[in-house]
C-alpha positions as CSV (number, residue, x, y, z in Angstrom):
1,M,247.0,224.8,129.3
2,N,246.8,222.0,132.0
3,R,244.8,224.1,134.3
4,F,242.4,224.8,131.4
5,L,242.1,220.8,130.7
6,F,241.6,220.3,134.4
7,A,238.7,222.8,134.4
8,I,237.0,221.1,131.6
9,M,237.4,217.6,133.3
10,A,236.2,219.0,136.7
11,A,233.2,220.5,135.3
12,V,232.2,217.0,134.0
13,G,230.8,215.4,136.9
14,L,231.0,211.3,114.6
15,S,230.6,208.6,113.6
16,F,231.6,210.4,110.6
17,T,228.2,209.1,109.7
18,A,226.6,210.2,112.9
19,C,228.5,213.3,114.2
20,A,225.7,215.6,115.2
21,Q,226.7,219.2,115.9
22,N,225.2,220.2,119.1
23,S,225.7,223.8,120.2
24,E,224.6,223.1,123.7
25,N,227.2,220.5,124.1
26,R,229.6,222.6,126.3
27,S,231.4,222.0,129.4
28,M,230.7,224.5,132.1
29,D,233.8,226.6,131.1
30,G,232.4,227.1,127.7
31,S,234.9,224.7,126.0
32,K,233.4,222.1,123.6
33,V,234.9,218.7,123.5
34,L,234.8,216.2,120.6
35,V,235.9,212.5,121.2
36,A,236.7,211.4,117.7
37,Y,237.8,207.5,117.3
38,F,238.5,204.8,114.8
39,S,237.6,201.3,116.1
40,A,238.0,198.2,114.0
41,T,236.7,195.8,116.5
42,G,234.6,197.8,119.0
43,T,237.3,198.0,121.8
44,T,238.3,201.5,121.0
45,E,234.6,202.5,120.5
46,R,233.6,201.4,124.1
47,V,236.5,203.6,125.5
48,A,235.5,206.7,123.3
49,G,231.9,206.3,124.5
50,K,233.0,206.4,128.2
51,I,235.4,209.4,127.5
52,A,232.4,211.3,125.9
53,E,230.2,210.4,128.8
54,A,232.8,211.7,131.3
55,T,233.6,214.8,129.4
56,G,230.3,215.7,128.2
57,G,231.9,215.6,124.8
58,Q,230.4,214.9,121.3
59,L,231.1,211.4,120.1
60,C,232.4,210.9,116.5
61,E,233.3,207.7,114.8
62,I,235.9,207.8,112.2
63,V,234.4,205.4,109.8
64,P,236.5,203.9,106.9
65,E,235.2,204.1,103.5
66,K,235.5,200.4,103.1
67,E,234.9,198.4,106.4
68,Y,237.9,196.3,107.8
69,T,237.2,192.5,107.6
70,S,238.9,189.9,109.9
71,A,241.2,189.0,107.0
72,D,242.1,192.8,106.6
73,L,243.2,192.9,110.3
74,N,245.3,189.7,110.2
75,W,248.7,191.1,111.4
76,H,250.2,187.6,110.6
77,D,249.7,188.1,107.0
78,D,252.1,190.6,105.3
79,R,249.5,191.1,102.4
80,S,246.6,191.9,104.7
81,R,245.1,195.3,104.3
82,S,246.3,196.6,107.7
83,S,249.6,195.2,107.2
84,V,250.1,196.8,103.7
85,E,248.6,200.1,105.1
86,M,251.0,200.2,108.1
87,S,254.2,199.4,106.0
88,D,253.6,202.5,104.0
89,P,254.0,205.8,106.1
90,K,252.1,207.5,103.3
91,S,249.1,205.4,103.3
92,R,245.9,207.4,104.0
93,P,242.8,205.0,103.9
94,A,239.6,207.0,102.7
95,I,237.1,208.0,105.2
96,G,233.5,207.4,104.4
97,G,230.3,209.3,105.6
98,V,229.6,212.9,106.5
99,S,232.5,215.0,107.9
100,V,232.6,216.8,111.2
101,D,233.4,220.4,111.7
102,V,236.3,220.4,114.2
103,A,236.4,224.1,114.1
104,V,233.6,224.3,116.6
105,Y,235.5,222.3,119.3
106,D,238.3,223.4,121.5
107,I,239.5,220.0,122.8
108,I,239.6,216.9,120.5
109,F,240.3,213.6,122.1
110,I,241.6,211.3,119.2
111,G,241.2,207.4,119.9
112,Y,242.6,204.6,117.8
113,P,243.8,200.9,118.0
114,I,247.5,200.8,118.1
115,W,248.8,198.9,114.9
116,W,252.5,198.1,114.5
117,D,253.3,200.5,117.5
118,Q,251.6,203.5,115.8
119,A,248.1,205.0,115.3
120,S,246.1,203.3,112.6
121,R,246.6,205.2,109.3
122,I,243.1,206.3,109.1
123,V,243.9,208.6,112.0
124,N,246.3,210.4,109.7
125,T,243.6,210.7,107.0
126,F,241.4,212.4,109.8
127,I,244.1,214.7,111.1
128,E,245.0,215.9,107.5
129,S,241.3,216.4,106.6
130,H,241.0,219.4,109.0
131,N,242.3,222.6,110.4
132,W,243.7,222.1,113.9
133,E,244.8,225.6,114.6
134,G,243.9,226.6,118.4
135,K,242.9,223.0,119.0
136,T,244.2,220.7,121.9
137,I,244.4,217.1,120.9
138,I,244.5,214.4,123.3
139,P,245.3,210.9,121.9
140,F,243.9,207.7,123.7
141,A,244.4,204.3,122.5
142,T,243.8,200.5,122.9
143,S,246.2,197.8,122.3
144,G,246.8,194.0,122.7
145,G,250.6,194.7,123.3
146,S,251.9,198.0,122.7
147,G,252.1,201.2,124.8
148,I,250.9,204.4,123.5
149,S,254.1,206.5,123.7
150,N,255.7,205.7,120.4
151,S,252.2,206.3,118.5
152,V,252.2,209.8,120.1
153,D,255.7,210.5,119.3
154,V,255.1,209.5,115.7
155,L,252.0,211.9,115.6
156,R,253.9,214.8,116.9
157,N,256.9,214.1,114.5
158,T,254.4,213.9,111.6
159,Y,252.4,217.1,112.7
160,P,254.9,219.2,114.6
161,K,252.6,222.3,114.5
162,L,249.8,220.6,116.5
163,N,249.1,220.8,120.1
164,I,249.2,217.0,120.6
165,Q,249.2,216.3,124.4
166,D,250.5,213.0,126.1
167,G,248.2,210.3,125.4
168,K,246.8,207.4,127.5
169,L,246.6,203.6,126.8
170,L,243.1,202.7,127.8
171,N,242.4,199.1,127.8
172,N,240.3,199.1,130.8
173,T,237.5,201.7,131.0
174,S,237.8,201.9,134.8
175,A,241.1,203.9,134.1
176,I,239.2,206.7,132.3
177,R,238.0,208.8,135.1
178,P,241.1,208.6,137.1
179,W,243.3,209.7,133.9
180,L,240.8,212.6,133.2
181,G,241.1,213.6,136.8
182,T,244.9,214.1,136.4
183,M,244.5,216.7,133.8
184,K,245.4,219.9,135.6
C-alpha cells in the first residue's frame, strides 16, 4: 500500500456544493484522488487546496447545512454550538449542498480542524454518508494547539473497518510537499 501511495505522489510533479466529478482527474498510475475538507475559518481550506494542487486531486468542501458563526466556534463557551457538538460523541451536524460520489476515487484525503483533540463532528457525518470499501483514507488537520494523533486514533476506533492511514498536522503549507514525498 505504501508503494501505491508513493507512486501516486511521485506522479504528481466538493465543496459539497462544488465537487465536480472529473473523469480525467487521474494521477499517472490511474488512481483518482479526492481531497475532502471541512474548514470553519479558512485555515484547513488553504491546506486542502495545496494538497489538491500537489496530488492532482479533486477538491471537495464539506459544507455544513448551517454555517458556523464566531459565537458557534467560541470554545470558551460551554453552550456554543461547537462545544455542544464535541461534548456529544453521537452528534452529527447536517451537511448541506450536493454530495460527492466517493466510489469513483481510490484515495481520499480528509481534512479538518481539530476541536477538543478530535476531528470536527461533521467529519463523522461525511464518513457515515459514504461507502468506503476499498478506499484509502489519509487524514490531515489544522490546529491551534493539538496534535493529530488522537483525532486519527478516535477515527480508527470509531470506524475500525476503514483503511485510515496515519495523518499529518499541517498548520504550515510548506510542510505539504515534504509530507507527500514520504508516502512510499
